ROLUM-558782 format. One line per field, with one value per residue: x, y, z of N, C-alpha, C, O in turn; chain. Coordinates in pm, 1 decimal. Layout:
ROLUM-558782
n_x: c(X	...)
n_y: c(Y	...)
n_z: c(Z	...)
ca_x: c(X	...)
ca_y: c(Y	...)
ca_z: c(Z	...)
c_x: c(X	...)
c_y: c(Y	...)
c_z: c(Z	...)
o_x: c(X	...)
o_y: c(Y	...)
o_z: c(Z	...)
cadena: c(A	...)
***
This chain:
ROLUM-558782
n_x: c(-11291.2	-11160.4	-11322.6	-11289.9	-11353.6	-11335.4	-11454.7	-11662.5	-11584.1	-11324.6	-11228.1	-11248.0	-11107.6	-10869.2	-10848.8	-10808.3	-10539.2	-10382.0	-10437.6	-10308.0	-10042.4	-10002.1	-9993.5	-9782.0	-9583.9	-9573.6	-9502.7	-9245.7	-9123.7	-9131.7	-8969.9	-8723.5	-8680.0	-8660.9	-8415.4	-8224.5	-8228.6	-8123.9	-7856.1	-7758.4	-7761.8	-7604.9	-7349.5	-7326.2	-7397.1	-7567.2	-7629.8	-7658.8	-7421.1	-7240.8	-7257.3	-7160.0	-6892.7	-6822.4	-6842.9	-6658.0	-6413.3	-6446.0	-6413.6	-6174.8	-6038.2	-6085.1	-5959.2	-5699.3	-5664.7	-5728.8	-5500.5	-5282.6	-5352.7	-5294.8	-5035.4	-4924.5	-5000.9	-4833.7	-4580.2	-4589.3	-4640.6	-4429.5	-4233.4	-4297.6	-4304.5	-4536.8	-4751.4	-4925.6)
n_y: c(-10333.4	-10651.3	-10969.3	-11260.6	-11521.5	-11848.3	-11990.1	-12279.7	-12388.4	-12307.0	-12422.3	-12699.2	-12699.4	-12665.5	-12875.7	-13084.8	-13016.4	-13066.0	-13352.1	-13435.3	-13337.5	-13494.8	-13759.8	-13710.5	-13697.8	-13925.1	-14097.3	-14018.9	-14088.4	-14355.4	-14398.8	-14294.5	-14498.1	-14709.5	-14622.9	-14628.1	-14885.5	-14990.9	-14866.3	-14996.4	-15253.2	-15257.9	-15146.1	-15165.7	-14953.8	-14779.9	-14537.7	-14180.4	-14061.0	-14253.0	-14334.9	-14098.3	-14102.8	-14366.4	-14274.6	-14080.8	-14229.4	-14409.8	-14210.3	-14111.5	-14345.3	-14401.2	-14153.3	-14233.1	-14465.3	-14363.0	-14220.4	-14405.9	-14535.2	-14327.9	-14271.6	-14530.6	-14487.4	-14303.4	-14414.4	-14619.2	-14474.1	-14344.4	-14548.2	-14683.0	-14446.5	-14296.1	-14020.6	-13814.0)
n_z: c(-12618.7	-12656.5	-12727.9	-12527.2	-12558.5	-12709.9	-13000.6	-13082.0	-13336.4	-13341.2	-13123.4	-13206.8	-13409.8	-13288.3	-13149.0	-13362.5	-13453.9	-13221.4	-13204.5	-13465.5	-13405.1	-13186.9	-13323.1	-13481.5	-13286.3	-13200.8	-13429.4	-13468.2	-13229.6	-13269.5	-13513.3	-13399.8	-13195.7	-13382.9	-13492.2	-13293.8	-13209.6	-13475.7	-13428.8	-13213.0	-13295.4	-13519.1	-13453.6	-13187.9	-13010.6	-12756.4	-12671.0	-12780.9	-12754.3	-12740.3	-12996.7	-13151.8	-13062.0	-13155.6	-13446.0	-13464.5	-13415.1	-13633.7	-13830.2	-13791.5	-13843.3	-14114.0	-14225.3	-14171.5	-14332.0	-14595.6	-14597.8	-14600.7	-14853.8	-15037.6	-14995.1	-15093.6	-15338.5	-15429.6	-15399.5	-15591.2	-15837.1	-15837.7	-15883.7	-16138.2	-16281.7	-16325.0	-16390.4	-16210.3)
ca_x: c(-11219.1	-11182.6	-11389.5	-11188.2	-11415.9	-11312.1	-11578.8	-11677.7	-11530.3	-11183.7	-11200.7	-11264.7	-10956.0	-10723.5	-10831.3	-10732.6	-10406.2	-10351.0	-10434.8	-10216.5	-9954.8	-9978.2	-9972.7	-9654.9	-9472.9	-9591.9	-9425.4	-9103.6	-9070.7	-9112.9	-8852.1	-8618.8	-8652.0	-8588.7	-8294.1	-8157.9	-8209.5	-8004.2	-7738.0	-7727.2	-7733.1	-7489.9	-7260.1	-7311.3	-7410.9	-7684.5	-7647.2	-7614.1	-7298.9	-7145.0	-7254.8	-7090.5	-6767.9	-6802.2	-6832.4	-6526.3	-6324.0	-6446.8	-6365.6	-6034.9	-5968.5	-6105.2	-5862.0	-5587.7	-5661.1	-5677.6	-5344.4	-5208.4	-5380.0	-5229.5	-4858.2	-4888.4	-5039.1	-4713.2	-4462.4	-4624.1	-4634.9	-4268.8	-4160.7	-4323.6	-4287.9	-4643.4	-4780.3	-5072.2)
ca_y: c(-10449.4	-10787.6	-11078.0	-11347.9	-11640.6	-11918.9	-12042.5	-12402.1	-12422.3	-12287.1	-12523.9	-12830.7	-12657.6	-12677.2	-13020.7	-13158.0	-12982.6	-13132.3	-13503.4	-13441.3	-13326.4	-13654.5	-13861.5	-13686.0	-13718.1	-14110.0	-14168.3	-13983.8	-14165.1	-14500.3	-14362.7	-14288.5	-14613.7	-14811.5	-14581.8	-14639.8	-15040.4	-15001.6	-14824.3	-15113.8	-15402.6	-15256.5	-15045.2	-15180.0	-14837.1	-14785.6	-14410.2	-14107.0	-13995.3	-14355.4	-14341.8	-13992.7	-14144.1	-14430.3	-14196.3	-13990.4	-14345.7	-14455.8	-14111.6	-14121.3	-14472.6	-14367.2	-14063.6	-14304.3	-14542.9	-14276.2	-14144.6	-14521.6	-14552.8	-14201.2	-14281.2	-14622.3	-14466.4	-14228.4	-14515.9	-14698.7	-14381.0	-14312.7	-14648.7	-14687.5	-14305.9	-14250.3	-13899.2	-13787.9)
ca_z: c(-12533.3	-12719.7	-12674.8	-12526.8	-12560.4	-12824.8	-13052.1	-13098.5	-13439.7	-13307.6	-13026.0	-13307.5	-13504.7	-13212.2	-13124.3	-13471.1	-13458.0	-13104.1	-13235.7	-13560.1	-13320.8	-13111.4	-13407.2	-13548.4	-13196.3	-13201.4	-13526.6	-13441.0	-13133.0	-13343.6	-13585.8	-13290.9	-13152.3	-13490.9	-13534.0	-13182.3	-13232.5	-13555.1	-13385.8	-13108.6	-13360.1	-13610.6	-13403.6	-13030.8	-12942.9	-12691.2	-12669.4	-12884.8	-12714.2	-12808.9	-13137.4	-13146.7	-13021.5	-13278.3	-13561.8	-13465.7	-13451.0	-13787.5	-13935.8	-13798.1	-13926.0	-14281.2	-14266.6	-14199.6	-14462.5	-14705.2	-14596.6	-14631.3	-14989.1	-15124.1	-15007.6	-15182.4	-15494.1	-15465.2	-15424.9	-15717.6	-15906.7	-15866.8	-15912.2	-16262.5	-16356.2	-16359.2	-16355.3	-16132.2)
c_x: c(-11264.7	-11246.3	-11279.2	-11243.1	-11373.8	-11440.6	-11550.0	-11581.9	-11379.6	-11151.7	-11178.6	-11130.8	-10847.2	-10719.5	-10779.3	-10586.3	-10340.2	-10327.0	-10316.1	-10078.5	-9903.1	-9936.2	-9813.1	-9569.8	-9471.3	-9493.9	-9296.8	-9055.3	-9048.2	-8985.1	-8733.5	-8582.3	-8591.0	-8456.7	-8182.6	-8132.9	-8124.1	-7865.6	-7680.6	-7670.6	-7620.9	-7348.1	-7237.1	-7320.3	-7536.3	-7717.5	-7599.7	-7466.3	-7200.8	-7146.9	-7167.4	-6938.5	-6710.3	-6757.4	-6697.2	-6397.5	-6341.7	-6388.4	-6209.9	-5969.5	-5994.0	-5993.0	-5728.8	-5565.2	-5657.6	-5554.2	-5258.6	-5215.3	-5306.2	-5088.0	-4862.5	-4912.6	-4903.8	-4603.6	-4471.6	-4614.2	-4483.0	-4188.3	-4187.3	-4351.4	-4429.6	-4668.4	-4910.1	-5147.8)
c_y: c(-10595.7	-10893.7	-11194.4	-11495.0	-11715.7	-11980.3	-12202.2	-12457.2	-12410.4	-12393.2	-12682.7	-12823.7	-12703.5	-12814.5	-13120.8	-13138.2	-13060.0	-13293.6	-13500.6	-13413.5	-13459.3	-13754.0	-13857.7	-13736.4	-13871.8	-14163.4	-14132.9	-14063.5	-14322.2	-14500.5	-14355.3	-14409.1	-14730.7	-14766.6	-14626.2	-14796.6	-15056.5	-14973.1	-14938.9	-15231.2	-15383.1	-15194.4	-15080.8	-15053.5	-14804.4	-14632.4	-14321.0	-14068.4	-14133.7	-14366.1	-14222.6	-14018.6	-14243.3	-14402.3	-14157.6	-14133.2	-14381.0	-14338.2	-14099.3	-14218.3	-14451.7	-14286.5	-14131.9	-14389.6	-14494.0	-14201.9	-14257.6	-14543.8	-14443.0	-14198.8	-14417.5	-14605.5	-14375.0	-14329.0	-14585.7	-14611.1	-14333.2	-14437.1	-14670.1	-14551.9	-14294.5	-14086.0	-13885.6	-13702.9)
c_z: c(-12647.0	-12664.3	-12650.6	-12521.9	-12721.1	-12892.7	-13061.6	-13204.7	-13413.0	-13213.1	-13114.3	-13362.8	-13408.0	-13160.5	-13236.8	-13458.2	-13352.1	-13145.8	-13359.5	-13481.9	-13229.4	-13193.0	-13456.2	-13418.6	-13184.1	-13288.5	-13503.2	-13327.9	-13202.0	-13410.7	-13501.7	-13251.6	-13248.8	-13504.8	-13408.5	-13184.4	-13365.5	-13506.5	-13279.7	-13199.7	-13448.8	-13554.9	-13255.4	-12970.3	-12859.3	-12654.1	-12780.1	-12856.8	-12752.1	-12931.4	-13201.7	-13162.5	-13141.4	-13400.5	-13576.0	-13486.6	-13555.4	-13882.5	-13912.6	-13875.1	-14069.4	-14314.5	-14273.7	-14307.9	-14594.7	-14720.1	-14655.8	-14799.6	-15072.7	-15122.3	-15092.0	-15319.3	-15521.7	-15488.2	-15560.3	-15849.5	-15971.7	-15929.1	-16068.7	-16347.5	-16407.3	-16328.9	-16308.0	-16185.1)
o_x: c(-11374.1	-11226.2	-11193.8	-11168.6	-11379.7	-11529.4	-11436.2	-11508.5	-11307.1	-11044.8	-11095.4	-11052.1	-10749.9	-10613.7	-10717.2	-10512.5	-10240.1	-10220.4	-10223.1	-9993.0	-9789.1	-9852.0	-9738.2	-9482.6	-9367.2	-9413.5	-9217.5	-8940.0	-8948.4	-8897.2	-8635.9	-8464.5	-8507.5	-8371.5	-8066.1	-8018.3	-8044.1	-7770.2	-7559.7	-7563.2	-7540.1	-7246.1	-7139.2	-7249.3	-7632.8	-7829.1	-7518.4	-7396.2	-7086.7	-7046.0	-7104.1	-6870.0	-6606.2	-6669.8	-6626.4	-6305.9	-6233.4	-6329.2	-6131.7	-5875.2	-5907.0	-5923.0	-5649.0	-5459.8	-5604.7	-5512.1	-5174.9	-5114.7	-5257.8	-5018.8	-4780.0	-4866.9	-4864.7	-4539.5	-4372.6	-4584.5	-4440.6	-4096.0	-4082.8	-4407.9	-4445.4	-4599.7	-5003.3	-5257.2)
o_y: c(-10623.0	-10914.3	-11220.8	-11583.1	-11653.1	-12018.9	-12247.9	-12552.8	-12498.6	-12452.8	-12765.3	-12918.3	-12769.8	-12870.0	-13223.1	-13236.5	-13123.4	-13351.6	-13578.0	-13495.7	-13503.3	-13834.8	-13954.6	-13819.3	-13932.1	-14250.4	-14225.9	-14106.2	-14389.9	-14581.6	-14418.6	-14442.6	-14815.8	-14852.2	-14654.3	-14835.2	-15149.8	-15044.4	-14961.1	-15289.2	-15474.8	-15201.7	-15033.1	-15036.6	-14807.4	-14606.9	-14360.8	-14044.8	-14111.6	-14405.5	-14250.1	-13970.2	-14227.4	-14462.5	-14187.6	-14124.3	-14397.2	-14360.9	-14079.5	-14199.4	-14493.9	-14318.7	-14102.5	-14389.7	-14550.8	-14140.2	-14232.3	-14564.9	-14478.5	-14146.2	-14408.7	-14678.0	-14373.3	-14325.4	-14606.1	-14663.6	-14303.2	-14424.7	-14675.2	-14549.8	-14283.5	-14032.8	-13944.0	-13677.6)
o_z: c(-12696.3	-12544.6	-12735.2	-12479.0	-12827.0	-12816.9	-13051.1	-13180.0	-13458.9	-13226.5	-13076.6	-13365.4	-13444.0	-13130.6	-13207.8	-13451.9	-13385.6	-13124.9	-13337.1	-13515.0	-13214.6	-13153.9	-13468.5	-13444.3	-13158.2	-13255.2	-13518.3	-13334.5	-13177.6	-13381.4	-13541.9	-13263.9	-13218.1	-13528.7	-13436.7	-13161.3	-13358.8	-13537.5	-13273.3	-13183.5	-13462.9	-13623.4	-13198.1	-12871.1	-12935.7	-12608.8	-12863.5	-12955.2	-12792.4	-12989.9	-13303.7	-13252.5	-13205.2	-13462.7	-13672.2	-13568.4	-13611.6	-13988.0	-14005.6	-13951.9	-14145.6	-14410.5	-14362.7	-14371.5	-14690.2	-14817.9	-14742.6	-14867.4	-15180.2	-15209.5	-15183.0	-15407.6	-15638.4	-15593.2	-15630.6	-15956.8	-16083.3	-16009.6	-16133.5	-16456.9	-16528.9	-16241.7	-16363.4	-16134.5)
cadena: c(A	A	A	A	A	A	A	A	A	A	A	A	A	A	A	A	A	A	A	A	A	A	A	A	A	A	A	A	A	A	A	A	A	A	A	A	A	A	A	A	A	A	A	A	A	A	A	A	A	A	A	A	A	A	A	A	A	A	A	A	A	A	A	A	A	A	A	A	A	A	A	A	A	A	A	A	A	A	A	A	A	A	A	A)
***
């Protein structure tokens, strides 16, 4: 039968790992807070859901502008006999 006791060294090792994990969690929370503040400041979004909707809206706007630019390039190309 295996010995179920944990040695002092193992406990200290686990304690170090827990402390490192706590520091990582704290750092990640700070990064998250910073990014959420940036979303609020730059895009007026206070939630991830709002940011996703804003992103979809911006993507749609970009697609529309891209089409408009391509259409105008085509018109200019035809008008001045440019080849693409």
